[in-house]
N, C-alpha and C positions, 0 to 999 in steps of 0.2 A: 609769128611765122605764118599763121593763116591769113592775116592782113596782107603780108608781103606776097603770098601766093595769089591773092586776089587782085594784085596790081596796085597796092597803095603807094609804092615808091614812084610809079609812073604818074600817079595823081599828084604827088608832092612836087615832082619836077615840073609838071604842067602848071601848078599853082605858082611856083617861083618864077616861071617864065612869063605867065600871063598877067601877073599882078605885081610887076616890079616896083610900081610907084605907089603901092598901098602898104605902108609899114605894118598896119595892124594885121593884114592878111599874111604878110611875110613872117611876122612874129608868131602867129598861130601855126603856120605851116612848119616853121622851125621847131616849135614846141612839140608838135606831133612827131617830127623826125627825132627829136631828142628822146622822147619816150620809147620809140622803136629801137634806138641805139642801146637800150638796156640789155638787149640780146646780143651776145658775142658774135654770132654768125652774121646777124644783120648789120652790126656796126662796121664789120670788116667789109662787107659788100658796099655799104654806103661810103666808106672811106675810099675804096677803089673807084667807085663810079661817080661820086658827087662831091668830093672834097674841094676841088677847084671852084665849083659852083657855090658851095657854102661860103668859102672865103671871099669870093667876089660879092656875094650878097651882103656879107658883114661889112665890107668896105664901102659898098654903095649906101648902106643905111647906118653909117657911123654915128649919126646924131640920135638914133633911137635906141634907148637903153634896153627895151624889151626884146628887140631884135638881137642886140649884142649878147644879152644874157642867155637867150635860148641857143644862139649859135655857139657860144662858149660852152654851154652844157653839152652840146653835141661833141665838141672837141674833147671835153673832159671824158665823156663816155667812150669815144673812139680809142683814146690812148690808154684807157685802163687795162692793165695786164696784156697789152698788145704792142710790144716794141716796134713791130713793123709798121703799124698804124702811126705810132709816135714819130717814127722817122719820116713817114710820108707827110705828116703835118709840118715837121721841121723843114723838109725839102720844099714845101709849098709856101714857105715864109709864114707859117701859122704862128710862130713865136712873136713875130713882128706885129701881127694882128692883135694878139693878146696884150702885148705891151701898149699898143695904141688904145685899146679898150680901157686899160687901167688909167692911162694918162687922161683920157677924154672924160671919164666919169669918176673923179677922185673921191666924191662923196657918196657914191652908190655902193653901199657896203655889200649887198648881196652879189653884185657883179664883181666886186673886188675878190670876194670869197671864191666865187666860181672860177675866176681867172687863176687864182693861186692853186686851186685844185687841178685845173687843166695843166698848169706848168708842172706841178708835182707828178701828175700821171705821165706826162710826156717824158720827163727826165729820169724817172725813178729806175728804169731798166737800161739806161744808156751807159756807154763806157765813160771812163773819166775823161778821155780825150774829147769825146763828143760834148760832155758837160763844159769842159774848158772852152771849147769853140763857141758854145752858146754864150758864156759869160764874156768872152772877148769880143763878140760881134753883136751884142744887143744890150739894151739898158734894163734887162729884166731884173737884175739884182737891185738896181736903184729903185725901181717902182715897187718891188716887193718890200723893200726896207722902208721907203719914205712915203708911200701912198697906202698900199694895202696893209702894211704892218702897223699902221697908226690907228687902225680901227679895232675896237674890241671884238666886233663880229667877224673879223677876218685875220686877226693877228696869229692865231694858231695855224691856220692854213698857210699864211705867209711864212711863218717859221719853218713849217714842214717842207715847203717848196725850196726855201733857201738851204735847208739842211741837205735835202736830196740833190741839190745842185752842187754841193760840196763847199758851200760858204760857211764861214764861222759865224754862228749865231748863239745868243744866250737869251733865255726868257727872263724877264723882270716882272716883279709883282709891284703894283702900285698900292702903297699902304693908305690907310684912312687919312693920314695927315698929308698925303700927296708925295711922300718920299718914295724912292725906289729901293727894292730889295732884289738882289740877284736870285732868280728862281733855282729850284733844286735840279732842274734839267739843264745841262750844258751840252753843247754840241758834242756828240760822240762819247758821252760819259755815262749817262743814265738813260735807261729805256724810256722812250716817250710813251705817253698815253694816246698818241694818235692812232686812229684806226688804220688797219692795213687795207681796208676796202674804202675807196673814196667815191663820193657821189658827185 
């Protein structure tokens, strides 16, 4: 709060405007903004004032994983426990940006995990009709299942995002011999061990 009172958000905007062709500066600037968005009041302020700029920067720097990951972290934080922010992200085509990230970096597990967390936070407090519209109008289910869900480091987050979207999902365990065993957690039947707080 003190940093915001001293004008840090203006400094962040100036950095994004003045160094658009320097991915390292953009990534660091977004990283700072990501940390500030841990505060509920600040993240809502940032969502109202800067969401369009953030999404534009992510599209301009689509080839830079560090920019994408920090930007995704901002969206994850913005949507956490804030359905109005989540709807703002959706209305600004933020889900499309997240899907593009997952498709562009299929082997970047930390980014896949962060994208799945963002999807989960965005959809977790939406109505069933809103979730259906997302599934009907984007390839998010496909990327969660076939890209994000194939990595050990992001499979649980992918599962949680699919579950909160209303998709049927089942966890499987890979045995030592390589065979699969259906997990004890099935969609809608057994309480998951996923945290209610998402980072």
